[in-house]
C-alpha positions as CSV (number, residue, x, y, z in Angstrom):
1,M,151.2,69.1,368.3
2,R,153.4,69.2,371.4
3,R,156.7,69.8,369.5
4,V,157.1,73.4,368.3
5,I,157.3,73.4,364.4
6,E,158.3,76.8,363.0
7,K,156.6,78.1,359.9
8,T,160.0,78.1,358.2
9,N,159.8,74.3,358.1
10,P,159.2,73.6,354.3
11,F,156.6,71.0,355.1
12,Y,154.7,73.1,357.6
13,D,151.4,72.5,355.8
14,I,151.8,68.7,356.0
15,P,152.5,68.0,359.7
16,R,153.7,64.4,359.4
17,F,156.4,65.5,356.9
18,A,157.2,68.6,359.0
19,F,157.7,66.3,362.0
20,G,160.0,64.0,359.9
21,F,161.9,66.9,358.5
22,E,162.9,67.9,362.1
23,H,164.6,64.6,362.6
24,I,166.3,64.1,359.3
25,H,169.8,65.5,359.2
26,E,172.2,66.4,356.4
27,G,174.2,63.5,355.0
28,V,172.1,60.6,356.2
29,R,171.2,57.5,354.2
30,L,167.4,57.5,354.3
31,L,164.9,54.7,353.5
32,D,161.4,56.0,352.8
33,Y,159.1,52.9,353.1
34,G,155.8,53.2,351.3
35,C,157.0,56.3,349.4
36,G,154.3,56.3,346.7
37,D,155.6,58.4,343.8
38,G,158.4,59.8,345.9
39,W,156.9,63.3,346.5
40,F,158.4,63.6,350.0
41,G,161.9,62.6,348.8
42,K,161.8,65.0,345.8
43,N,160.9,67.9,348.0
44,L,163.2,66.9,350.9
45,L,166.2,67.0,348.5
46,R,165.4,70.6,347.8
47,W,166.3,71.4,351.4
48,K,168.7,68.7,352.7
49,K,171.4,66.6,351.1
50,V,170.6,63.0,351.9
51,D,171.0,59.7,350.2
52,Y,167.4,59.0,349.6
53,H,165.9,55.5,348.7
54,G,162.2,55.0,348.4
55,V,160.3,51.7,348.2
56,D,156.6,51.0,347.6
57,K,154.4,47.9,347.1
58,D,152.4,49.6,344.3
59,A,154.8,49.2,341.4
60,D,152.6,51.5,339.2
61,L,153.7,54.4,341.4
62,T,157.3,53.6,341.3
63,K,157.3,53.2,337.5
64,A,155.7,56.6,337.1
65,N,157.9,58.6,339.5
66,G,160.4,59.8,336.9
67,E,162.7,61.1,339.6
68,P,166.5,61.1,339.5
69,F,166.8,59.2,342.8
70,S,166.1,55.6,343.8
71,I,162.5,54.3,344.1
72,Q,162.0,50.6,343.9
73,P,159.0,48.3,344.0
74,I,159.0,45.7,346.8
75,R,157.2,42.6,347.8
76,E,158.5,41.3,351.1
77,R,162.2,41.5,351.7
78,L,163.9,44.8,351.2
79,P,166.6,44.8,348.5
80,F,169.3,46.3,350.9
81,E,172.0,45.0,353.1
82,A,171.7,44.8,356.9
83,D,172.7,47.9,358.9
84,S,172.9,50.1,355.9
85,F,170.5,53.1,356.7
86,D,170.8,55.9,359.2
87,V,167.1,56.8,359.1
88,A,163.9,55.1,358.0
89,T,160.5,56.8,357.5
90,I,157.1,55.1,357.2
91,F,154.5,57.9,356.7
92,E,150.9,56.8,356.7
93,V,151.7,53.2,355.7
94,L,151.5,50.9,358.8
95,E,147.8,51.3,359.0
96,H,147.5,49.7,355.5
97,I,149.6,46.7,356.3
98,H,148.4,43.2,357.4
99,D,151.7,41.9,358.9
100,Q,153.0,45.0,360.5
101,S,155.6,43.2,362.5
102,A,157.2,41.6,359.4
103,V,157.6,45.1,357.8
104,L,159.0,46.5,361.0
105,R,161.5,43.6,361.3
106,E,162.7,44.3,357.8
107,I,163.1,48.0,358.5
108,H,164.9,47.0,361.7
109,R,167.3,44.8,359.7
110,V,168.4,47.5,357.3
111,L,168.8,50.2,359.9
112,K,172.2,50.7,361.5
113,P,172.4,50.1,365.3
114,G,171.1,53.2,366.9
115,G,169.3,54.2,363.7
116,T,166.2,56.3,363.7
117,L,162.7,55.3,362.7
118,I,160.0,57.9,362.1
119,V,156.4,56.8,361.9
120,S,153.1,58.5,361.3
121,T,149.7,56.9,361.4
122,P,146.1,57.9,362.0
123,K,145.4,58.1,365.8
124,K,142.2,56.8,367.5
125,N,140.0,59.6,368.5
126,I,136.3,60.6,368.8
127,L,136.1,61.4,365.0
128,S,137.9,58.3,363.7
129,F,134.5,57.1,362.4
130,L,134.8,59.9,359.8
131,D,137.8,58.3,358.1
132,A,137.1,58.4,354.4
133,G,139.6,55.7,353.8
134,N,137.2,53.1,355.3
135,L,134.2,54.0,353.2
136,K,135.1,51.4,350.6
137,F,134.9,48.7,353.4
138,V,131.8,50.1,355.2
139,F,129.8,50.9,352.1
140,P,131.4,48.7,349.3
141,R,128.4,48.9,346.9
142,M,128.1,52.6,347.2
143,H,131.8,53.1,346.8
144,R,131.8,50.9,343.7
145,V,129.0,52.9,342.1
146,F,130.6,56.3,342.7
147,Y,134.1,55.2,341.7
148,R,132.9,53.7,338.5
149,M,131.0,56.9,337.7
150,R,134.0,59.1,338.4
151,H,136.5,56.8,336.7
152,S,135.6,53.5,334.9
153,A,134.5,50.0,335.6
154,E,137.9,48.8,334.3
155,E,139.9,51.0,336.7
156,Y,137.7,50.0,339.6
157,R,138.4,46.3,338.9
158,Y,142.1,47.0,338.5
159,R,142.4,49.0,341.8
160,Y,139.9,47.2,344.0
161,V,139.2,43.7,342.7
162,D,142.1,42.3,340.7
163,N,145.0,44.5,341.8
164,P,148.3,42.8,340.9
165,Y,150.0,44.0,344.0
166,G,147.5,42.6,346.5
167,L,145.9,45.9,347.3
168,V,142.3,47.2,347.7
169,G,142.9,50.7,346.7
170,N,146.0,51.4,348.9
171,V,145.2,48.8,351.7
172,E,146.4,45.3,351.6
173,K,143.6,42.8,350.9
174,E,144.4,40.8,354.0
175,K,144.0,44.0,356.1
176,S,140.8,45.4,354.6
177,W,140.7,48.3,357.1
178,H,142.4,51.6,357.5
179,Q,143.6,51.2,361.1
180,H,143.8,53.9,363.8
181,F,146.3,53.5,366.6
182,T,146.4,54.5,370.3
183,E,149.8,55.6,371.7
184,A,149.9,52.4,373.8
185,E,149.3,50.2,370.7
186,M,152.1,52.0,368.8
187,R,154.5,51.7,371.7
188,S,153.8,48.0,372.1
189,L,154.2,47.4,368.3
190,L,157.5,49.1,368.1
191,S,158.9,47.7,371.3
192,D,158.0,44.1,370.2
193,N,160.0,44.7,367.0
194,G,163.2,46.0,368.5
195,F,162.7,49.8,368.8
196,R,162.8,52.2,371.7
197,V,160.2,55.0,371.5
198,D,161.9,58.3,372.1
199,E,159.2,60.8,371.2
200,M,155.4,60.5,370.7
201,D,153.4,63.4,369.2
202,G,150.4,64.1,367.0
203,A,148.4,66.6,365.1
204,G,144.9,67.8,364.5
205,L,141.4,66.9,365.6
206,F,138.7,68.5,363.5
207,S,140.4,68.2,360.1
208,P,138.2,65.3,359.0
209,L,135.3,67.7,359.1
210,M,137.2,70.2,357.0
211,E,137.8,67.7,354.2
212,I,134.3,66.7,353.4
213,P,133.4,67.8,349.9
214,P,132.0,70.3,348.9
215,F,132.5,72.0,352.3
216,D,136.3,71.6,352.2
217,R,136.5,74.7,350.0
218,F,135.4,76.8,353.0
219,F,138.4,75.8,355.1
220,P,141.6,77.6,354.0
221,Q,145.0,76.1,354.7
222,G,145.6,78.5,357.5
223,M,142.6,77.2,359.4
224,R,143.7,73.6,358.8
225,N,147.2,74.5,360.1
226,R,145.7,75.9,363.3
227,D,143.8,72.7,363.9
228,S,146.9,70.6,363.2
229,Y,149.2,72.5,365.6
230,K,146.7,73.2,368.4
231,F,145.5,69.6,368.8
232,D,147.3,66.2,368.7
233,Q,144.4,63.8,368.3
234,R,144.0,63.0,364.6
235,M,147.5,61.9,363.6
236,L,150.1,60.0,365.6
237,F,153.8,60.7,365.1
238,C,156.6,58.7,366.6
239,R,160.4,58.8,366.7
240,A,162.1,55.6,367.7
241,T,165.6,54.1,367.9
242,K,166.8,50.6,366.8
243,I,168.0,49.0,370.0
244,V,168.5,45.2,369.3
């Protein structure tokens, strides 16, 4: 990572959140798009006073969050007025979305003029083929067998065949691929949807090799952090500004 992140950053072990934390200031109204169960918001509020609002397409996650702040399920249009947020985050979400421009246009609509967008996605690199998120698409039969063994046939059907939210696991059915971006692709996507890129960064390179079971237990967090902050090839981070 090119930006210097101090170990005092409460999200130091999770570089995408650490990068976001650097750009989220006290008192802002924050939209966390694709927030899941709100883990980032819950922990962010321990360190900064912000008006946090999370949204996610998977309504099962939003029902189960049990947190005292706002998390809402969404379909297409965000349930917020135009020009109503100072900052929007979209961590590890764009790569799951079929119509990325439609989502970015909605985020653009609800951000205030000059508002900040913070993005993280996988970055194209020499080890992208090791992305475990694509095994279900490359080897669907093998994935089905192992998932059913670990969980159940019913849960497999619910999550991967008849998901009520239009998802295959956590990827939209129309997308059917866990996408990796180049810096040029990200700049073009954001520029086309009304954002000016102010900072581009990244983290890691060898971490996919460190996450393969059962070998993952031989790589402590300190070793993973060294990989994250020495290299900038696995993850892509971006800070952008709403300009139109």
